DRENLUM-148628 format. One line per 4 residues: number of its first residue (from 1); for each residue x, y, z of N, C-alpha, C. Coordinates in Angstrom, 1 decimal, always signed. Layout:
<nodes>
NUM> X:Y:Z:X:Y:Z:X:Y:Z ~ ...
</nodes>
This chain:
<nodes>
1> +11.3:+19.4:-1.6:+11.2:+18.1:-1.6:+11.5:+17.4:-3.0 ~ +12.5:+16.7:-3.4:+12.9:+16.4:-5.0:+11.5:+15.5:-5.1 ~ +11.1:+15.0:-6.0:+9.8:+14.3:-6.9:+10.6:+12.4:-6.3 ~ +12.1:+12.6:-6.5:+13.0:+11.2:-5.9:+12.4:+10.7:-4.5
5> +12.6:+12.1:-3.6:+12.3:+11.9:-2.4:+10.9:+11.5:-2.1 ~ +9.8:+12.2:-2.6:+8.7:+12.0:-2.3:+8.2:+10.8:-2.9 ~ +8.7:+9.9:-3.5:+8.6:+8.6:-3.9:+8.9:+7.6:-3.1 ~ +10.1:+7.9:-2.5:+10.3:+6.9:-1.1:+9.6:+7.1:+0.0
9> +9.6:+8.3:+0.4:+8.6:+8.5:+1.4:+7.3:+8.0:+1.7 ~ +6.4:+8.5:+0.7:+5.8:+8.4:+0.4:+5.0:+6.9:-0.1 ~ +5.5:+6.4:-0.6:+5.8:+4.9:-0.9:+5.6:+4.4:+0.2 ~ +6.1:+4.5:+1.0:+6.4:+3.6:+2.2:+4.8:+3.8:+3.3
13> +5.1:+5.0:+3.0:+3.4:+5.9:+3.5:+2.1:+5.1:+3.2 ~ +2.4:+5.1:+2.1:+1.2:+4.3:+1.2:+0.7:+3.2:+1.4 ~ +2.1:+2.4:+1.7:+2.0:+1.3:+1.7:+1.3:+0.7:+3.3 ~ +2.2:+1.7:+4.3:+1.4:+1.2:+5.6:+0.1:+1.9:+5.6
17> -0.8:+3.2:+4.9:-1.7:+3.2:+5.0:-3.1:+3.0:+4.3 ~ -2.2:+1.5:+3.5:-2.7:+0.7:+2.9:-3.5:-0.9:+3.4 ~ -2.3:-1.5:+4.4:-2.4:-2.3:+4.9:-3.2:-1.9:+6.4 ~ -2.8:-0.5:+6.8:-4.1:-0.2:+8.0:-5.2:-0.7:+7.4
21> -5.7:+0.2:+6.4:-7.3:+0.2:+6.0:-7.4:-1.1:+5.7 ~ -6.6:-2.5:+5.2:-7.5:-3.4:+5.0:-7.3:-4.7:+5.7 ~ -6.5:-4.5:+7.1:-6.4:-4.9:+7.9:-7.8:-4.9:+8.8 ~ -7.5:-6.0:+9.7:-9.4:-5.8:+11.1:-9.2:-4.4:+12.2
25> -8.8:-3.5:+11.5:-9.2:-2.2:+12.6:-10.3:-2.1:+13.1 ~ -10.1:-2.1:+14.6:-11.4:-1.9:+15.5:-11.9:-0.9:+15.5 ~ -13.1:-0.9:+15.2:-13.5:+0.5:+16.0:-14.8:+0.7:+16.9 ~ -14.6:+1.4:+18.1:-16.1:+1.3:+19.2:-16.6:+2.4:+19.2
29> -18.0:+1.4:+19.7:-18.8:+3.0:+20.6:-19.3:+2.4:+21.7 ~ -18.7:+2.6:+23.0:-18.8:+2.0:+24.1:-18.2:+0.7:+24.3 ~ -19.0:+0.0:+24.7:-18.5:-1.9:+24.8:-18.4:-2.4:+23.2 ~ -18.9:-1.7:+22.3:-19.0:-2.4:+20.8:-17.8:-3.1:+20.6
33> -18.0:-4.2:+19.8:-16.5:-5.1:+19.3:-17.2:-5.0:+17.8 ~ -16.1:-4.6:+16.8:-16.9:-4.4:+15.8:-16.0:-5.4:+14.9 ~ -15.4:-7.0:+14.7:-14.8:-7.5:+13.3:-15.0:-7.5:+12.1 ~ -14.2:-7.0:+11.6:-14.0:-7.7:+10.0:-13.8:-8.4:+9.7
37> -14.4:-9.1:+8.6:-14.1:-10.8:+7.7:-12.5:-10.1:+7.1 ~ -12.5:-10.8:+6.5:-11.3:-11.1:+5.5:-11.5:-9.9:+4.1 ~ -10.5:-9.0:+4.3:-10.2:-7.4:+3.8:-9.5:-7.8:+2.6 ~ -9.7:-8.1:+1.2:-8.6:-8.2:-0.4:-7.7:-6.7:+0.0
41> -6.8:-6.9:-0.4:-5.9:-5.8:-0.5:-6.0:-4.8:-1.5 ~ -7.0:-5.5:-2.6:-7.3:-4.9:-3.6:-7.7:-5.4:-4.8 ~ -8.9:-4.9:-5.8:-9.5:-5.5:-6.1:-9.5:-5.0:-7.5 ~ -10.2:-6.0:-8.8:-10.1:-5.2:-10.1:-11.4:-4.7:-10.0
45> -11.4:-3.5:-11.5:-13.2:-2.8:-11.3:-13.8:-4.2:-11.8 ~ -14.9:-4.5:-11.5:-15.9:-5.4:-12.2:-15.7:-6.3:-11.4 ~ -15.1:-6.5:-10.2:-14.6:-7.9:-9.6:-15.5:-8.2:-8.4 ~ -16.6:-9.3:-8.3:-17.8:-9.4:-7.5:-16.5:-9.2:-5.9
49> -17.1:-9.1:-4.6:-16.7:-8.6:-3.5:-17.9:-9.2:-2.7 ~ -17.2:-10.1:-1.6:-18.0:-10.2:-0.8:-17.2:-10.2:+0.9 ~ -17.4:-9.8:+1.8:-16.9:-9.5:+3.2:-18.2:-10.3:+3.9 ~ -17.3:-10.5:+5.2:-18.3:-10.4:+6.5:-18.3:-9.2:+7.6
53> -18.8:-9.1:+8.7:-18.4:-7.6:+9.6:-19.5:-8.2:+10.8 ~ -18.7:-8.6:+11.7:-19.6:-9.3:+12.8:-19.3:-8.0:+13.9 ~ -21.0:-7.2:+14.6:-21.0:-6.7:+15.7:-21.3:-7.3:+17.0 ~ -20.7:-6.8:+18.0:-20.4:-8.1:+19.4:-20.9:-7.1:+20.4
57> -21.9:-7.8:+21.0:-21.9:-6.9:+21.9:-23.3:-5.5:+21.8 ~ -23.5:-6.0:+21.0:-24.6:-4.3:+20.1:-25.4:-2.8:+21.2 ~ -25.4:-3.9:+22.8:-26.2:-3.4:+23.9:-25.7:-3.0:+25.4 ~ -24.3:-3.5:+25.2:-23.4:-3.0:+26.4:-22.9:-1.8:+26.4
61> -23.0:-0.9:+27.2:-22.9:+0.3:+27.4:-23.5:+1.2:+26.6 ~ -25.0:+0.9:+25.7:-24.8:+1.3:+24.4:-26.6:+1.4:+24.8 ~ -27.4:+2.1:+24.5:-29.5:+2.2:+24.5:-29.7:+1.4:+23.9 ~ -31.1:+0.8:+24.4:-31.5:-0.1:+24.4:-32.0:-0.1:+22.5
65> -32.1:+1.0:+22.3:-32.5:+1.1:+20.6:-31.3:+1.9:+20.2 ~ -31.0:+1.2:+18.8:-30.0:+2.8:+18.3:-30.1:+2.0:+16.7 ~ -29.7:+2.6:+15.5:-29.4:+2.4:+14.4:-28.1:+1.9:+13.7 ~ -27.6:+0.7:+13.2:-27.0:+0.3:+12.4:-26.8:+1.3:+11.2
69> -26.2:+1.8:+10.7:-25.9:+2.6:+9.4:-24.6:+1.8:+8.8 ~ -24.6:+1.6:+7.6:-23.8:+1.1:+6.9:-23.8:+1.4:+5.4 ~ -22.6:+2.0:+4.5:-22.7:+2.5:+3.3:-21.6:+1.6:+2.4 ~ -21.7:+1.5:+1.3:-19.9:+0.6:+0.6:-20.2:+2.7:-0.7
73> -19.6:+1.7:-0.9:-18.8:+2.7:-2.9:-19.6:+1.3:-3.6 ~ -19.1:+0.2:-3.3:-19.4:-1.2:-4.2:-20.6:-0.7:-4.9 ~ -21.3:-1.4:-6.1:-22.0:-1.4:-6.7:-22.6:-2.7:-6.9 ~ -24.1:-2.9:-7.4:-24.8:-3.9:-7.5:-25.0:-4.4:-5.9
77> -25.3:-3.9:-4.9:-25.1:-4.6:-3.9:-26.2:-4.8:-3.0 ~ -25.7:-6.1:-2.4:-26.9:-6.8:-1.4:-26.4:-6.8:+0.3 ~ -26.8:-6.5:+1.1:-26.5:-6.5:+2.7:-27.0:-7.6:+2.9 ~ -27.0:-8.0:+3.9:-27.7:-9.1:+4.4:-27.6:-8.9:+5.5
81> -28.1:-8.5:+6.4:-28.4:-8.4:+8.2:-29.5:-9.5:+9.1 ~ -28.3:-9.7:+9.9:-28.9:-11.1:+10.8:-28.4:-10.6:+12.4 ~ -29.3:-10.5:+13.1:-29.7:-10.4:+14.2:-29.5:-11.9:+15.1 ~ -28.4:-12.4:+15.5:-28.4:-13.5:+16.6:-28.6:-13.3:+17.6
85> -28.8:-14.3:+18.8:-28.7:-14.5:+20.2:-28.1:-15.9:+20.5 ~ -26.7:-16.0:+21.0:-26.0:-17.0:+21.2:-26.2:-17.9:+20.3 ~ -25.6:-18.3:+19.3:-25.9:-18.2:+17.7:-26.4:-18.6:+17.1 ~ -28.1:-18.1:+17.7:-29.8:-18.5:+17.0:-30.1:-17.7:+16.2
89> -30.2:-17.9:+15.1:-30.6:-16.3:+14.2:-32.2:-15.6:+15.1 ~ -32.3:-14.7:+15.3:-33.3:-13.6:+15.7:-34.4:-13.2:+14.4 ~ -33.1:-12.5:+13.6:-33.8:-11.7:+12.5:-32.4:-11.7:+11.4 ~ -33.9:-10.8:+10.1:-32.5:-11.2:+8.6:-33.2:-10.2:+8.3
93> -32.7:-9.3:+7.6:-33.0:-8.6:+6.5:-32.1:-8.5:+5.1 ~ -32.6:-8.1:+4.3:-31.6:-7.4:+3.6:-32.0:-6.6:+2.6 ~ -30.9:-6.2:+2.4:-31.1:-4.3:+1.3:-30.5:-4.1:+0.1 ~ -30.7:-3.8:-0.9:-30.3:-3.7:-2.3:-29.6:-2.4:-2.1
97> -29.6:-1.7:-1.3:-29.0:-0.2:-2.2:-27.5:+0.6:-1.6 ~ -26.7:+1.3:-1.7:-25.3:+1.0:-1.5:-25.8:+2.0:-0.1 ~ -26.4:+2.1:+0.5:-26.7:+2.7:+1.8:-27.6:+1.5:+2.8 ~ -27.9:+1.5:+4.0:-28.6:+0.7:+4.4:-29.0:+1.5:+6.6
101> -30.0:+2.1:+6.6:-30.2:+1.7:+7.6:-31.4:+0.7:+9.0 ~ -30.6:-0.2:+9.8:-31.3:-1.1:+10.5:-31.2:-1.0:+12.4 ~ -32.4:-1.0:+12.2:-33.1:-0.7:+14.1:-32.8:-1.3:+14.6 ~ -32.0:-1.2:+15.4:-31.5:-2.3:+16.6:-32.5:-2.0:+17.7
105> -32.8:-3.6:+18.6:-33.2:-3.4:+19.9:-33.4:-4.1:+20.8 ~ -32.5:-4.1:+22.0:-32.2:-5.2:+23.1:-33.9:-5.6:+23.1 ~ -35.0:-5.5:+23.2:-35.9:-6.3:+23.6:-36.2:-7.7:+22.8 ~ -35.2:-7.9:+21.1:-34.9:-9.1:+20.6:-34.2:-10.0:+21.1
109> -33.2:-9.1:+22.0:-32.5:-10.6:+23.4:-31.3:-10.8:+22.3 ~ -30.9:-10.4:+21.2:-29.7:-10.5:+19.9:-28.8:-10.0:+20.7 ~ -27.7:-10.8:+20.3:-25.8:-10.2:+21.1:-25.3:-11.1:+20.2 ~ -25.5:-10.5:+18.8:-24.0:-10.6:+17.7:-25.0:-10.1:+16.4
113> -24.6:-9.2:+16.2:-25.0:-8.5:+14.5:-24.0:-9.2:+13.1 ~ -24.7:-9.6:+12.7:-23.8:-10.0:+11.8:-24.3:-9.4:+10.0 ~ -23.7:-8.6:+9.4:-23.1:-8.3:+8.1:-22.4:-8.7:+7.0 ~ -23.2:-9.2:+6.3:-22.6:-9.8:+5.5:-22.6:-8.6:+3.4
117> -21.9:-8.5:+3.6:-21.9:-7.6:+1.7:-21.2:-8.1:+0.8 ~ -22.3:-7.8:-0.2:-21.7:-8.0:-1.8:-21.5:-7.5:-2.6 ~ -21.0:-7.0:-3.5:-21.3:-6.2:-4.9:-19.7:-5.9:-5.8 ~ -20.3:-5.1:-6.6:-18.7:-5.3:-7.4:-17.9:-3.7:-7.1
121> -17.0:-4.0:-7.4:-15.9:-3.3:-8.0:-16.3:-1.9:-8.5 ~ -16.2:-1.0:-8.0:-16.8:+0.3:-8.8:-15.5:+0.7:-9.6 ~ -15.8:+1.4:-10.6:-14.9:+2.6:-11.7:-13.9:+2.9:-10.7 ~ -12.5:+3.2:-11.8:-12.0:+4.1:-10.8:-12.0:+6.1:-11.8
125> -12.4:+6.7:-10.8:-13.0:+8.0:-11.2:-11.4:+9.2:-11.8 ~ -10.5:+8.7:-10.2:-9.5:+9.5:-10.8:-8.7:+8.7:-10.3 ~ -7.2:+8.7:-11.6:-6.0:+7.9:-11.3:-5.0:+8.8:-10.9 ~ -4.1:+8.2:-9.8:-3.2:+8.9:-8.4:-2.5:+7.9:-8.2
129> -1.4:+7.9:-8.6:-0.1:+6.9:-8.2:-0.1:+7.2:-6.5 ~ +0.0:+8.2:-5.9:+0.7:+8.4:-4.4:-0.5:+9.3:-3.9 ~ -1.0:+8.6:-3.5:-1.0:+7.4:-2.5:-2.7:+6.9:-4.0 ~ -2.3:+5.8:-4.1:-3.1:+4.6:-5.1:-4.5:+5.4:-4.9
133> -5.6:+4.9:-5.7:-6.2:+5.0:-6.1:-7.3:+3.7:-4.9 ~ -8.1:+4.1:-3.8:-9.0:+3.5:-3.1:-10.8:+4.1:-3.1 ~ -11.2:+2.5:-3.1:-12.8:+3.1:-2.5:-13.0:+2.2:-1.4 ~ -14.5:+2.6:-0.8:-14.7:+2.9:+0.6:-15.6:+1.3:+0.3
137> -15.3:+0.1:+0.5:-15.3:-0.9:+1.1:-16.9:-0.9:+1.8 ~ -16.7:-0.3:+2.6:-17.1:-0.1:+3.8:-17.5:+1.2:+5.1 ~ -18.5:+1.7:+5.5:-18.2:+2.6:+6.8:-19.7:+2.1:+7.3 ~ -19.5:+1.6:+9.2:-20.0:+1.4:+9.3:-20.6:+2.4:+10.8
141> -21.7:+3.0:+11.1:-21.5:+3.9:+12.6:-22.9:+3.7:+13.1 ~ -22.8:+4.1:+14.1:-23.9:+4.2:+14.9:-25.2:+5.0:+15.5 ~ -26.0:+5.4:+15.2:-26.8:+6.3:+14.8:-28.1:+6.2:+16.4 ~ -27.7:+7.3:+17.3:-28.6:+7.4:+18.5:-28.8:+9.1:+18.2
145> -30.6:+9.0:+18.1:-30.9:+10.5:+17.8:-30.4:+11.6:+16.2 ~ -29.8:+12.7:+17.0:-29.0:+13.2:+16.7:-27.6:+13.2:+16.4 ~ -27.5:+11.8:+17.5:-25.4:+11.5:+17.6:-24.9:+10.8:+16.1 ~ -24.5:+10.8:+16.0:-23.5:+9.6:+14.3:-22.4:+8.8:+15.3
149> -21.7:+8.0:+15.1:-20.3:+7.5:+15.8:-20.0:+6.6:+15.1 ~ -18.7:+6.9:+14.5:-18.1:+5.8:+13.6:-17.8:+4.2:+14.2 ~ -17.8:+3.4:+13.7:-18.1:+2.2:+13.8:-16.5:+1.6:+13.5 ~ -16.3:+1.6:+12.3:-15.2:+0.7:+11.5:-15.3:+0.7:+9.9
153> -14.5:+1.6:+8.9:-14.0:+2.0:+8.1:-13.6:+1.3:+7.2 ~ -13.3:+0.5:+5.6:-12.2:+0.4:+5.5:-12.4:+0.5:+4.3 ~ -11.0:+0.6:+3.6:-10.9:+0.9:+1.3:-9.8:-0.1:+1.3 ~ -10.7:+0.1:-0.3:-9.1:-0.8:-0.7:-9.5:-0.5:-1.8
157> -7.8:-0.9:-2.3:-7.4:+0.0:-3.7:-7.9:-1.2:-4.8 ~ -8.5:-0.3:-5.9:-9.1:-0.8:-7.1:-8.0:-0.4:-8.3 ~ -8.4:-1.3:-9.6:-7.4:-1.0:-11.0:-7.9:-2.0:-11.8 ~ -7.4:-1.6:-13.2:-8.3:-2.4:-14.7:-6.2:-3.1:-14.8
161> -6.5:-3.8:-16.3:-5.2:-4.4:-16.0:-4.3:-3.3:-16.4 ~ -4.9:-2.3:-17.4:-3.9:-1.9:-17.9:-3.2:-0.8:-16.4 ~ -4.0:+0.0:-15.3:-3.2:+0.6:-14.7:-2.8:-0.4:-13.9 ~ -2.8:-1.6:-13.8:-2.2:-2.1:-13.0:-0.2:-2.9:-13.5
165> -0.6:-2.8:-14.8:+0.8:-3.3:-15.7:+1.4:-1.5:-15.5 ~ +0.6:-0.2:-15.7:+1.6:+0.5:-15.6:+2.4:+0.7:-13.9 ~ +1.5:+0.6:-13.4:+2.0:+0.7:-12.1:+3.3:-0.2:-12.0 ~ +3.0:-1.1:-12.1:+4.1:-1.8:-11.8:+5.2:-1.7:-12.7
169> +5.1:-1.1:-13.8:+6.6:-0.6:-14.8:+7.3:+0.6:-13.6 ~ +5.9:+1.4:-13.4:+6.7:+2.6:-12.9:+7.6:+2.1:-11.3 ~ +6.6:+1.1:-10.6:+7.4:+0.7:-9.3:+8.6:+0.4:-9.8 ~ +9.1:-0.9:-10.6:+10.4:-0.8:-11.1:+11.3:-0.3:-11.5
173> +11.4:+1.2:-11.9:+11.5:+1.9:-12.4:+11.9:+3.0:-11.1 ~ +11.0:+2.9:-10.4:+11.6:+4.3:-8.9:+12.6:+2.9:-8.2 ~ +12.7:+1.5:-7.9:+12.9:+0.8:-7.6:+14.5:+1.0:-7.7 ~ +14.3:+1.2:-9.0:+16.3:+0.6:-9.2:+16.6:+2.3:-9.4
177> +15.8:+3.3:-9.8:+16.4:+5.0:-9.4:+17.5:+5.0:-8.1 ~ +16.1:+5.1:-7.1:+17.0:+4.1:-5.3:+18.1:+3.3:-5.7 ~ +18.4:+2.2:-6.3:+19.3:+1.2:-5.9:+20.5:+1.8:-6.8 ~ +20.0:+2.9:-7.3:+21.3:+3.8:-7.9:+21.7:+4.8:-7.5
181> +21.6:+5.1:-6.8:+21.7:+6.1:-5.4:+21.8:+7.6:-6.9 ~ +21.3:+7.6:-7.8:+21.9:+8.6:-8.9:+20.1:+9.3:-9.4 ~ +20.2:+10.5:-10.3:+19.3:+10.7:-10.8:+19.0:+10.6:-11.7 ~ +20.0:+9.9:-13.0:+19.4:+9.1:-14.1:+18.1:+8.3:-14.5
185> +17.6:+8.9:-15.3:+16.1:+8.4:-15.5:+14.9:+8.8:-14.6 ~ +15.3:+10.0:-13.9:+14.4:+10.7:-12.8:+13.1:+11.5:-13.5 ~ +13.7:+12.0:-14.8:+12.5:+12.8:-15.8:+12.0:+12.0:-16.0 ~ +12.3:+11.0:-16.3:+11.8:+9.7:-17.4:+10.7:+9.3:-16.2
189> +11.2:+9.3:-14.8:+10.4:+8.5:-14.5:+8.7:+9.3:-14.2 ~ +8.9:+10.8:-13.3:+8.1:+11.7:-13.3:+6.8:+12.0:-14.6 ~ +7.4:+11.7:-15.9:+6.6:+11.7:-17.0:+5.5:+10.6:-17.1 ~ +6.1:+9.2:-16.6:+6.0:+8.3:-16.4:+4.4:+8.1:-15.3
193> +4.9:+8.5:-14.6:+4.0:+9.0:-13.4:+2.7:+10.5:-13.5 ~ +3.2:+11.5:-14.5:+2.2:+12.0:-14.9:+1.4:+11.2:-16.2 ~ +2.5:+10.5:-17.2:+1.5:+10.0:-18.0:-0.4:+8.9:-17.0 ~ +0.4:+8.6:-16.1:-0.5:+7.4:-15.5:-1.3:+8.1:-14.7
197> -1.2:+9.4:-14.1:-2.4:+10.1:-13.2:-3.3:+10.7:-14.3 ~ -2.9:+10.8:-15.8:-4.1:+11.0:-16.9:-4.2:+9.8:-17.7 ~ -4.2:+8.8:-16.8:-5.0:+7.3:-17.9:-4.1:+7.1:-18.8 ~ -3.2:+7.5:-19.4:-2.4:+7.3:-20.8:-1.2:+6.1:-20.0
201> -1.1:+4.6:-20.0:-1.2:+3.7:-19.7:-0.3:+3.6:-20.7 ~ -0.7:+3.8:-21.6:+0.5:+2.9:-22.5:+1.7:+4.1:-22.6 ~ +2.1:+4.9:-22.3:+3.0:+6.0:-22.2:+3.6:+5.8:-20.8 ~ +2.9:+5.3:-19.6:+3.6:+5.6:-18.7:+4.4:+4.4:-18.5
205> +4.1:+3.2:-19.4:+4.9:+2.0:-19.3:+6.4:+2.3:-20.1 ~ +5.5:+3.3:-21.3:+7.1:+3.4:-22.4:+7.9:+4.5:-21.2 ~ +7.7:+5.0:-21.2:+8.6:+6.6:-20.0:+9.5:+5.5:-18.8 ~ +7.9:+4.7:-18.3:+8.9:+3.6:-16.8:+9.8:+2.8:-17.3
209> +10.0:+2.6:-18.8:+10.6:+1.2:-19.2:+12.2:+2.2:-18.8 ~ +11.8:+3.8:-20.1:+13.6:+4.6:-20.1:+13.6:+4.6:-19.2 ~ +13.2:+5.5:-17.7:+13.8:+5.6:-16.4:+14.6:+4.3:-16.1 ~ +14.0:+2.7:-16.4:+13.8:+2.1:-15.8:+15.7:+1.3:-15.9
213> +16.1:+1.5:-18.2:+17.3:+1.4:-18.6:+17.9:+2.3:-18.1 ~ +17.9:+3.9:-18.1:+18.1:+5.0:-17.2:+19.1:+5.1:-16.3 ~ +18.2:+4.1:-15.5:+18.7:+3.9:-13.8:+20.0:+2.6:-14.1 ~ +19.3:+1.2:-14.9:+20.3:+0.6:-14.8:+21.6:+1.0:-15.2
217> +21.7:+1.5:-16.5:+22.8:+2.1:-16.8:+24.2:+2.6:-16.3 ~ +22.8:+3.8:-15.0:+24.1:+4.7:-13.8:+24.3:+3.3:-13.3 ~ +23.8:+2.7:-12.4:+24.3:+1.4:-12.1:+25.1:+0.4:-12.3 ~ +25.4:+0.0:-13.7:+26.4:-0.5:-14.1:+27.8:+0.5:-14.6
221> +28.0:+1.5:-14.8:+28.6:+3.0:-14.5:+29.5:+3.1:-13.5 ~ +28.3:+3.2:-12.5:+29.0:+3.2:-11.1:+29.6:+2.0:-10.4 ~ +29.0:+0.9:-11.0:+29.7:-0.4:-10.1:+31.2:-0.5:-11.5 ~ +31.6:-0.3:-12.6:+32.3:-0.5:-13.4:+33.2:+0.7:-12.9
225> +33.0:+2.2:-12.4:+34.3:+3.3:-12.1:+34.5:+2.4:-10.9 ~ +33.4:+1.8:-10.1:+34.3:+1.3:-8.5:+35.1:+0.4:-8.5 ~ +34.9:-0.4:-9.8:+36.1:-1.3:-10.4:+37.1:-0.8:-10.5 ~ +37.2:+0.6:-11.6:+38.3:+0.9:-11.8:+39.3:+1.3:-10.9
229> +38.4:+2.4:-10.2:+39.3:+2.7:-8.8:+39.7:+2.1:-8.1 ~ +38.8:+0.1:-7.8:+39.7:-0.5:-6.9:+40.9:-0.8:-8.0 ~ +40.9:-0.6:-8.9:+42.0:-1.5:-9.7:+43.3:-0.8:-9.6 ~ +42.6:+1.0:-9.7:+44.2:+2.2:-9.5:+44.6:+2.0:-8.0
233> +43.9:+1.3:-7.2:+44.0:+1.3:-5.6:+45.3:+0.1:-5.1 ~ +44.9:-0.7:-6.4:+45.3:-2.0:-5.7:+46.9:-1.8:-6.3 ~ +46.9:-1.4:-7.4:+47.8:-0.5:-8.2:+49.3:+0.4:-7.8 ~ +48.4:+1.4:-6.6:+49.3:+2.0:-6.1:+49.5:+1.3:-5.0
237> +48.9:+0.6:-4.1:+49.8:-0.5:-2.9:+50.0:-0.9:-3.5 ~ +50.4:-1.8:-4.8:+51.4:-2.5:-5.2:+53.0:-2.0:-5.4 ~ +52.4:-1.0:-6.2:+53.8:-0.1:-6.1:+54.5:+0.3:-5.4 ~ +53.4:+0.9:-3.8:+54.2:+1.3:-2.6:+55.4:-0.1:-2.1
241> +54.6:-1.3:-2.1:+55.1:-2.0:-1.5:+56.4:-2.6:-2.0 ~ +56.1:-2.8:-4.2:+57.4:-2.7:-4.4:+58.7:-2.3:-4.2 ~ +58.7:-0.6:-4.1:+59.0:-0.1:-3.7:+59.7:+0.0:-2.5 ~ +58.9:-0.2:-1.2:+59.5:-0.7:-0.4:+60.2:-1.5:+0.2
245> +60.2:-2.9:-0.9:+60.9:-3.8:-0.9:+62.3:-3.7:-1.8 ~ +62.2:-2.7:-2.4:+63.3:-2.6:-3.7:+63.9:-1.8:-2.4 ~ +63.9:-0.8:-2.1:+64.7:+0.5:-0.9:+65.7:-0.9:+0.2 ~ +64.6:-1.8:+0.8:+65.4:-2.5:+1.4:+66.4:-3.5:+1.1
249> +66.1:-4.0:+0.0:+66.8:-4.6:-1.0:+68.7:-3.9:-1.4 ~ +68.1:-2.8:-1.9:+69.3:-2.0:-2.0:+70.3:-1.8:-0.6 ~ +69.7:-1.7:+0.4:+70.4:-1.4:+2.2:+71.3:-2.4:+2.5 ~ +70.4:-3.6:+2.2:+70.9:-5.0:+2.7:+72.2:-4.4:+1.7
253> +72.4:-4.6:+0.4:+73.6:-5.0:-0.8:+74.2:-4.2:-0.3 ~ +74.3:-2.8:+0.8:+75.7:-1.8:+0.7:+76.4:-2.5:+1.8 ~ +77.9:-1.9:+1.8:+78.8:-2.8:+2.4:+78.6:-1.5:+3.9 ~ +78.9:-1.9:+4.7:+79.2:-1.0:+5.8:+80.5:-0.3:+6.0
257> +80.2:+0.2:+7.2:+81.9:+1.8:+6.9:+82.6:+0.8:+7.6 ~ +82.1:+0.2:+8.3:+83.4:-1.1:+9.1:+84.2:-1.7:+8.2 ~ +83.3:-2.3:+6.8:+83.8:-3.5:+6.1:+84.7:-2.5:+5.2
</nodes>
């Protein structure tokens, strides 16, 4: 598979994957319902993020005692775990590490567990164009003895100003190459992606610009050639029509043998 076709297919796959992760993907263990709050599509490195996850009916088809476990790749983290019964607060506990464990007990009469998470977007350790760089916003699990079951996990794309500008330039060039139906600019695009993944965003933007210009020139050339072909075709048609008219008139002017 060429790099060109890879970009077309993987880009769509990445956009579908990033959308599925960012939306309210609901996981279950027994009859537990996990409802994520607002989840950003992307965040800038260092940006503070706050989100809330609600666990409904934590003891339906579950043991009377189990442990809610959560983890995140955010930094400077604060978790606030609130147990409620019919909207009234039963208990509340705060954690300050990137992971926590909170025992739940049906004797507390809680029917809802609300987890509020706040933290700062982490730095990017490895730049990748496709798939885009992501970090784990949160990952919740239920722990019952030695058994662990996933409840809900969500990842978010993160970026810096420089990486975002470079990515947008590469995206624009890739779209132009796809639209041109030609390979012009593909080498420059590949170099732009390579520079991006090496963290050299200035070169990535420069190569992407070269790729864009090559693709646009290819598109203009194709349009020009199409116009010329259409003009030639029109002249041929006119010539055929003119010849037919001339032939018809010539036959009309000839005297018949009866005359």
